[in-house]
N, CA, C and O atoms as CSV, one atom per row, in Angstrom:
chain,resi,resn,atom,element,x,y,z
A,1,MET,N,N,-25.873,28.250,-25.707
A,1,MET,CA,C,-25.064,27.046,-25.702
A,1,MET,C,C,-24.267,26.938,-27.001
A,1,MET,O,O,-23.096,26.556,-26.993
A,2,LYS,N,N,-24.910,27.276,-28.108
A,2,LYS,CA,C,-24.202,27.192,-29.395
A,2,LYS,C,C,-22.997,28.124,-29.419
A,2,LYS,O,O,-21.924,27.753,-29.895
A,3,GLU,N,N,-23.182,29.339,-28.900
A,3,GLU,CA,C,-22.088,30.311,-28.882
A,3,GLU,C,C,-20.950,29.828,-27.992
A,3,GLU,O,O,-19.781,29.984,-28.345
A,4,LEU,N,N,-21.272,29.251,-26.859
A,4,LEU,CA,C,-20.235,28.714,-25.972
A,4,LEU,C,C,-19.465,27.604,-26.679
A,4,LEU,O,O,-18.235,27.587,-26.634
A,5,MET,N,N,-20.155,26.693,-27.320
A,5,MET,CA,C,-19.481,25.594,-28.017
A,5,MET,C,C,-18.608,26.113,-29.167
A,5,MET,O,O,-17.508,25.611,-29.401
A,6,ARG,N,N,-19.111,27.113,-29.870
A,6,ARG,CA,C,-18.328,27.702,-30.957
A,6,ARG,C,C,-17.040,28.306,-30.425
A,6,ARG,O,O,-15.976,28.138,-31.021
A,7,ARG,N,N,-17.136,29.007,-29.311
A,7,ARG,CA,C,-15.938,29.624,-28.732
A,7,ARG,C,C,-14.986,28.594,-28.136
A,7,ARG,O,O,-13.769,28.775,-28.183
A,8,VAL,N,N,-15.520,27.536,-27.587
A,8,VAL,CA,C,-14.661,26.455,-27.081
A,8,VAL,C,C,-13.820,25.892,-28.225
A,8,VAL,O,O,-12.615,25.689,-28.076
A,9,VAL,N,N,-14.458,25.644,-29.358
A,9,VAL,CA,C,-13.736,25.117,-30.519
A,9,VAL,C,C,-12.703,26.131,-31.009
A,9,VAL,O,O,-11.590,25.753,-31.375
A,10,GLN,N,N,-13.061,27.414,-31.018
A,10,GLN,CA,C,-12.100,28.446,-31.431
A,10,GLN,C,C,-10.884,28.463,-30.516
A,10,GLN,O,O,-9.749,28.520,-30.989
A,11,CYS,N,N,-11.114,28.415,-29.221
A,11,CYS,CA,C,-9.998,28.399,-28.266
A,11,CYS,C,C,-9.138,27.158,-28.464
A,11,CYS,O,O,-7.910,27.221,-28.391
A,12,HIS,N,N,-9.789,26.040,-28.712
A,12,HIS,CA,C,-9.072,24.784,-28.947
A,12,HIS,C,C,-8.179,24.899,-30.182
A,12,HIS,O,O,-7.017,24.492,-30.149
A,13,LEU,N,N,-8.710,25.445,-31.252
A,13,LEU,CA,C,-7.942,25.580,-32.484
A,13,LEU,C,C,-6.812,26.597,-32.332
A,13,LEU,O,O,-5.736,26.414,-32.902
A,14,GLN,N,N,-7.045,27.656,-31.575
A,14,GLN,CA,C,-6.014,28.671,-31.379
A,14,GLN,C,C,-4.812,28.129,-30.627
A,14,GLN,O,O,-3.681,28.541,-30.888
A,15,ARG,N,N,-5.033,27.231,-29.717
A,15,ARG,CA,C,-3.900,26.680,-28.982
A,15,ARG,C,C,-3.340,25.421,-29.662
A,15,ARG,O,O,-2.458,24.751,-29.125
A,16,ALA,N,N,-3.864,25.121,-30.835
A,16,ALA,CA,C,-3.417,23.959,-31.614
A,16,ALA,C,C,-3.443,22.695,-30.761
A,16,ALA,O,O,-2.469,21.946,-30.687
A,17,GLY,N,N,-4.575,22.489,-30.128
A,17,GLY,CA,C,-4.729,21.358,-29.228
A,17,GLY,C,C,-4.793,20.026,-29.942
A,17,GLY,O,O,-4.864,19.951,-31.169
A,18,ALA,N,N,-4.767,18.979,-29.138
A,18,ALA,CA,C,-4.868,17.617,-29.655
A,18,ALA,C,C,-6.293,17.381,-30.160
A,18,ALA,O,O,-7.055,18.331,-30.336
A,19,ARG,N,N,-6.642,16.153,-30.387
A,19,ARG,CA,C,-7.962,15.831,-30.935
A,19,ARG,C,C,-9.093,16.027,-29.923
A,19,ARG,O,O,-10.262,16.076,-30.305
A,20,VAL,N,N,-8.757,16.136,-28.653
A,20,VAL,CA,C,-9.779,16.211,-27.612
A,20,VAL,C,C,-9.808,17.612,-27.004
A,20,VAL,O,O,-8.766,18.165,-26.653
A,21,ILE,N,N,-10.996,18.175,-26.884
A,21,ILE,CA,C,-11.172,19.457,-26.209
A,21,ILE,C,C,-11.019,19.213,-24.714
A,21,ILE,O,O,-11.581,18.260,-24.173
A,22,ASN,N,N,-10.252,20.080,-24.047
A,22,ASN,CA,C,-10.044,19.873,-22.619
A,22,ASN,C,C,-10.582,21.031,-21.796
A,22,ASN,O,O,-11.149,21.978,-22.341
A,23,ARG,N,N,-10.407,20.955,-20.507
A,23,ARG,CA,C,-10.944,21.948,-19.576
A,23,ARG,C,C,-10.381,23.346,-19.848
A,23,ARG,O,O,-11.088,24.339,-19.674
A,24,ASP,N,N,-9.119,23.434,-20.272
A,24,ASP,CA,C,-8.512,24.731,-20.578
A,24,ASP,C,C,-9.262,25.442,-21.706
A,24,ASP,O,O,-9.431,26.661,-21.669
A,25,ASP,N,N,-9.703,24.694,-22.693
A,25,ASP,CA,C,-10.468,25.272,-23.804
A,25,ASP,C,C,-11.795,25.848,-23.301
A,25,ASP,O,O,-12.198,26.942,-23.699
A,26,ILE,N,N,-12.454,25.113,-22.441
A,26,ILE,CA,C,-13.732,25.554,-21.891
A,26,ILE,C,C,-13.536,26.776,-21.003
A,26,ILE,O,O,-14.290,27.745,-21.094
A,27,ASP,N,N,-12.523,26.729,-20.147
A,27,ASP,CA,C,-12.245,27.863,-19.268
A,27,ASP,C,C,-11.907,29.118,-20.068
A,27,ASP,O,O,-12.356,30.211,-19.724
A,28,SER,N,N,-11.126,28.967,-21.122
A,28,SER,CA,C,-10.773,30.117,-21.962
A,28,SER,C,C,-11.999,30.715,-22.628
A,28,SER,O,O,-12.144,31.935,-22.699
A,29,ALA,N,N,-12.870,29.861,-23.111
A,29,ALA,CA,C,-14.090,30.341,-23.767
A,29,ALA,C,C,-14.998,31.057,-22.775
A,29,ALA,O,O,-15.556,32.108,-23.092
A,30,LEU,N,N,-15.149,30.502,-21.587
A,30,LEU,CA,C,-15.983,31.148,-20.575
A,30,LEU,C,C,-15.385,32.473,-20.134
A,30,LEU,O,O,-16.110,33.455,-19.970
A,31,ASP,N,N,-14.067,32.514,-19.938
A,31,ASP,CA,C,-13.406,33.771,-19.571
A,31,ASP,C,C,-13.646,34.832,-20.636
A,31,ASP,O,O,-13.943,35.987,-20.332
A,32,GLU,N,N,-13.511,34.418,-21.878
A,32,GLU,CA,C,-13.726,35.361,-22.980
A,32,GLU,C,C,-15.155,35.883,-22.979
A,32,GLU,O,O,-15.387,37.077,-23.167
A,33,MET,N,N,-16.095,34.999,-22.769
A,33,MET,CA,C,-17.499,35.408,-22.811
A,33,MET,C,C,-17.893,36.229,-21.589
A,33,MET,O,O,-18.619,37.215,-21.717
A,34,LEU,N,N,-17.428,35.839,-20.417
A,34,LEU,CA,C,-17.846,36.519,-19.185
A,34,LEU,C,C,-17.056,37.787,-18.909
A,34,LEU,O,O,-17.621,38.787,-18.468
A,35,LEU,N,N,-15.770,37.755,-19.161
A,35,LEU,CA,C,-14.918,38.878,-18.770
A,35,LEU,C,C,-14.643,39.856,-19.894
A,35,LEU,O,O,-14.414,41.039,-19.639
A,36,LYS,N,N,-14.661,39.390,-21.122
A,36,LYS,CA,C,-14.305,40.251,-22.238
A,36,LYS,C,C,-15.461,40.498,-23.197
A,36,LYS,O,O,-15.368,41.358,-24.072
A,37,GLY,N,N,-16.535,39.760,-23.040
A,37,GLY,CA,C,-17.599,39.783,-24.029
A,37,GLY,C,C,-18.662,40.837,-23.871
A,37,GLY,O,O,-19.406,41.095,-24.817
A,38,GLY,N,N,-18.766,41.454,-22.722
A,38,GLY,CA,C,-19.766,42.494,-22.544
A,38,GLY,C,C,-21.116,41.966,-22.090
A,38,GLY,O,O,-21.282,40.779,-21.809
A,39,SER,N,N,-22.071,42.879,-22.025
A,39,SER,CA,C,-23.373,42.557,-21.450
A,39,SER,C,C,-24.193,41.585,-22.301
A,39,SER,O,O,-24.971,40.802,-21.755
A,40,LEU,N,N,-24.035,41.620,-23.618
A,40,LEU,CA,C,-24.802,40.699,-24.459
A,40,LEU,C,C,-24.442,39.251,-24.154
A,40,LEU,O,O,-25.327,38.404,-24.042
A,41,ASN,N,N,-23.169,38.963,-24.022
A,41,ASN,CA,C,-22.755,37.597,-23.697
A,41,ASN,C,C,-23.234,37.192,-22.314
A,41,ASN,O,O,-23.619,36.041,-22.105
A,42,LEU,N,N,-23.216,38.119,-21.369
A,42,LEU,CA,C,-23.728,37.802,-20.035
A,42,LEU,C,C,-25.204,37.431,-20.104
A,42,LEU,O,O,-25.643,36.490,-19.443
A,43,LYS,N,N,-25.967,38.172,-20.904
A,43,LYS,CA,C,-27.388,37.854,-21.056
A,43,LYS,C,C,-27.570,36.491,-21.698
A,43,LYS,O,O,-28.454,35.730,-21.304
A,44,ARG,N,N,-26.737,36.176,-22.688
A,44,ARG,CA,C,-26.822,34.863,-23.349
A,44,ARG,C,C,-26.584,33.733,-22.372
A,44,ARG,O,O,-27.190,32.667,-22.475
A,45,LEU,N,N,-25.681,33.979,-21.407
A,45,LEU,CA,C,-25.357,32.947,-20.428
A,45,LEU,C,C,-26.267,32.971,-19.211
A,45,LEU,O,O,-26.158,32.120,-18.329
A,46,GLY,N,N,-27.173,33.957,-19.166
A,46,GLY,CA,C,-28.126,34.019,-18.076
A,46,GLY,C,C,-27.594,34.680,-16.819
A,46,GLY,O,O,-28.174,34.507,-15.747
A,47,ALA,N,N,-26.515,35.426,-16.921
A,47,ALA,CA,C,-25.942,36.092,-15.750
A,47,ALA,C,C,-26.558,37.476,-15.583
A,47,ALA,O,O,-26.953,38.117,-16.557
A,48,SER,N,N,-26.631,37.916,-14.357
A,48,SER,CA,C,-27.107,39.270,-14.094
A,48,SER,C,C,-25.909,40.212,-14.033
A,48,SER,O,O,-24.767,39.757,-13.958
A,49,ARG,N,N,-26.153,41.492,-14.063
A,49,ARG,CA,C,-25.083,42.487,-14.023
A,49,ARG,C,C,-24.310,42.379,-12.707
A,49,ARG,O,O,-23.092,42.551,-12.696
A,50,SER,N,N,-25.000,42.097,-11.598
A,50,SER,CA,C,-24.322,41.991,-10.314
A,50,SER,C,C,-23.352,40.813,-10.289
A,50,SER,O,O,-22.314,40.874,-9.631
A,51,VAL,N,N,-23.686,39.755,-10.997
A,51,VAL,CA,C,-22.796,38.601,-11.069
A,51,VAL,C,C,-21.530,38.974,-11.826
A,51,VAL,O,O,-20.436,38.563,-11.438
A,52,SER,N,N,-21.662,39.738,-12.887
A,52,SER,CA,C,-20.496,40.082,-13.694
A,52,SER,C,C,-19.500,40.912,-12.914
A,52,SER,O,O,-18.299,40.814,-13.166
A,53,SER,N,N,-19.955,41.728,-11.974
A,53,SER,CA,C,-19.025,42.524,-11.191
A,53,SER,C,C,-18.297,41.683,-10.158
A,53,SER,O,O,-17.239,42.078,-9.668
A,54,GLU,N,N,-18.861,40.515,-9.822
A,54,GLU,CA,C,-18.215,39.624,-8.866
A,54,GLU,C,C,-17.195,38.712,-9.520
A,54,GLU,O,O,-16.333,38.163,-8.834
A,55,VAL,N,N,-17.275,38.539,-10.835
A,55,VAL,CA,C,-16.361,37.660,-11.558
A,55,VAL,C,C,-15.037,38.366,-11.716
A,55,VAL,O,O,-14.973,39.475,-12.246
A,56,LYS,N,N,-13.974,37.722,-11.254
A,56,LYS,CA,C,-12.647,38.305,-11.363
A,56,LYS,C,C,-11.763,37.398,-12.202
A,56,LYS,O,O,-11.888,36.176,-12.122
A,57,PRO,N,N,-10.873,37.969,-13.005
A,57,PRO,CA,C,-9.986,37.150,-13.821
A,57,PRO,C,C,-9.125,36.242,-12.958
A,57,PRO,O,O,-8.763,36.584,-11.832
A,58,ASN,N,N,-8.814,35.105,-13.497
A,58,ASN,CA,C,-7.953,34.152,-12.823
A,58,ASN,C,C,-6.553,34.744,-12.714
A,58,ASN,O,O,-6.009,35.216,-13.712
A,59,ALA,N,N,-5.968,34.730,-11.544
A,59,ALA,CA,C,-4.642,35.325,-11.326
A,59,ALA,C,C,-3.571,34.618,-12.142
A,59,ALA,O,O,-2.541,35.212,-12.461
A,60,ALA,N,N,-3.802,33.358,-12.482
A,60,ALA,CA,C,-2.809,32.593,-13.236
A,60,ALA,C,C,-2.813,32.942,-14.716
A,60,ALA,O,O,-1.875,32.589,-15.431
A,61,SER,N,N,-3.850,33.629,-15.193
A,61,SER,CA,C,-3.973,33.930,-16.624
A,61,SER,C,C,-3.008,34.973,-17.056
A,61,SER,O,O,-2.982,35.341,-18.231
């Protein structure tokens, strides 16, 4: 949970967001952790390897 919150804040700061963290910040952090982060991040989030192969990037990204 701490790592997810840290990444949410990083995504928020990178997009120079307003004072409030929004859904886009959370989605970006989760995408980074699930799709780009590798097996360690998947384990941190409690996902199995089979779940990671089912996760596909958002077409709008």
